[in-house]
KEMI-927110 format. One line per 10 residues: number of its first residue (from 1); their letters; for each residue x negated, y, z of N, C-alpha, C. Coordinates in steps of 0.05 Angstrom, whole numbers, plus 5000, padded with zeros to 4 digits. Layout:
N
NUM = A = X Y Z X Y Z X Y Z ~ ...
REM end
This chain:
65
1 = MAQVQAVCDS = 4983 4976 5000 5000 5000 5000 4982 5025 5000 ~ 4988 5044 4983 4972 5068 4981 4980 5087 5003 ~ 4959 5102 5012 4964 5122 5033 4975 5147 5020 ~ 4993 5160 5034 5005 5185 5025 4989 5208 5037 ~ 4982 5228 5021 4967 5251 5032 4985 5267 5049 ~ 4977 5272 5074 4995 5286 5093 4989 5315 5095 ~ 4964 5324 5091 4957 5352 5093 4943 5361 5068 ~ 4945 5387 5062 4932 5399 5039 4902 5400 5043 ~ 4886 5394 5022 4857 5395 5024 4847 5424 5025 ~ 4862 5442 5013 4853 5470 5012 4860 5486 5037
11 = CGSALVPNAA = 4886 5485 5045 4894 5503 5067 4900 5487 5093 ~ 4903 5461 5091 4908 5445 5115 4937 5444 5125 ~ 4956 5455 5109 4984 5454 5118 4995 5427 5112 ~ 5017 5420 5126 5030 5394 5122 5044 5393 5095 ~ 5043 5369 5083 5056 5365 5057 5080 5347 5060 ~ 5100 5351 5043 5123 5333 5042 5113 5307 5030 ~ 5126 5284 5036 5117 5259 5024 5118 5259 4994 ~ 5097 5248 4981 5095 5246 4952 5094 5273 4938 ~ 5085 5294 4952 5083 5320 4940 5061 5321 4919 ~ 5065 5336 4897 5045 5340 4877 5030 5366 4881
21 = YCERCGSRTR = 5043 5385 4894 5031 5411 4899 5037 5420 4927 ~ 5019 5435 4938 5023 5446 4965 5043 5469 4964 ~ 5063 5469 4981 5083 5490 4981 5072 5517 4991 ~ 5051 5516 5007 5040 5540 5019 5020 5554 5000 ~ 5000 5539 4990 4979 5552 4973 4981 5545 4944 ~ 4997 5525 4936 5001 5519 4908 4980 5501 4896 ~ 4961 5491 4911 4940 5474 4900 4951 5446 4896 ~ 4939 5432 4876 4948 5405 4870 4938 5385 4891 ~ 4953 5365 4897 4945 5344 4915 4927 5324 4900 ~ 4915 5306 4914 4898 5285 4901 4914 5269 4882
31 = KARRMVRVAI = 4938 5263 4888 4955 5247 4871 4961 5262 4845 ~ 4966 5287 4846 4971 5303 4822 4946 5306 4805 ~ 4923 5309 4818 4898 5311 4802 4893 5285 4788 ~ 4898 5263 4801 4894 5236 4789 4913 5232 4765 ~ 4938 5241 4768 4958 5238 4747 4950 5255 4723 ~ 4940 5279 4728 4932 5297 4706 4908 5285 4691 ~ 4889 5273 4706 4866 5260 4692 4875 5238 4674 ~ 4894 5222 4683 4905 5200 4667 4919 5211 4642 ~ 4935 5232 4646 4949 5243 4623 4930 5255 4602 ~ 4908 5267 4611 4889 5278 4593 4875 5256 4577
41 = RVELVFFLAV = 4868 5234 4591 4856 5211 4577 4875 5200 4556 ~ 4900 5197 4562 4920 5186 4543 4922 5204 4519 ~ 4924 5231 4524 4926 5250 4502 4901 5249 4485 ~ 4877 5246 4497 4852 5245 4482 4851 5220 4464 ~ 4859 5197 4475 4859 5173 4459 4879 5175 4436 ~ 4903 5186 4441 4922 5190 4420 4912 5208 4398 ~ 4900 5231 4406 4889 5250 4387 4867 5237 4370 ~ 4849 5222 4383 4828 5209 4368 4839 5188 4348 ~ 4860 5174 4356 4873 5155 4339 4885 5169 4314 ~ 4897 5191 4318 4909 5206 4296 4887 5217 4277
51 = VAMVIAFTWI = 4865 5227 4289 4843 5237 4272 4831 5214 4256 ~ 4827 5191 4269 4816 5168 4255 4834 5159 4233 ~ 4860 5160 4237 4879 5152 4216 4879 5171 4193 ~ 4877 5197 4198 4875 5217 4177 4850 5213 4161 ~ 4827 5208 4175 4802 5203 4160 4804 5178 4144 ~ 4816 5157 4154 4818 5132 4139 4836 5136 4115 ~ 4858 5149 4117 4875 5154 4094 4862 5172 4073 ~ 4847 5191 4082 4832 5208 4064 4811 5192 4049 ~ 4797 5175 4063 4776 5159 4051 4789 5140 4031 ~ 4811 5127 4037 4825 5109 4019 4834 5124 3994
61 = YTAQK = 4845 5148 3998 4855 5164 3975 4832 5171 3957 ~ 4810 5180 3967 4787 5188 3950 4774 5164 3938 ~ 4774 5141 3950 4762 5117 3939 4778 5106 3916 ~ 4804 5112 3914 4820 5101 3893 4817 5117 3867 ~ 4805 5140 3868 4803 5156 3843 4782 5145 3825
REM end
């Protein structure tokens, strides 16, 4: 079972359970930072897949001429 962050790392105020942001100072909790890192990785992988597909289709189109 994962531990829930109880206090803000920046200001030390109490957090509501499963909070993503501190209500007092507005900083992200460890859980929110982790979720953002995962989202950025997924977006980067998707972007690289689209770029690779465009390059592959361009190469196939030019090779057929």
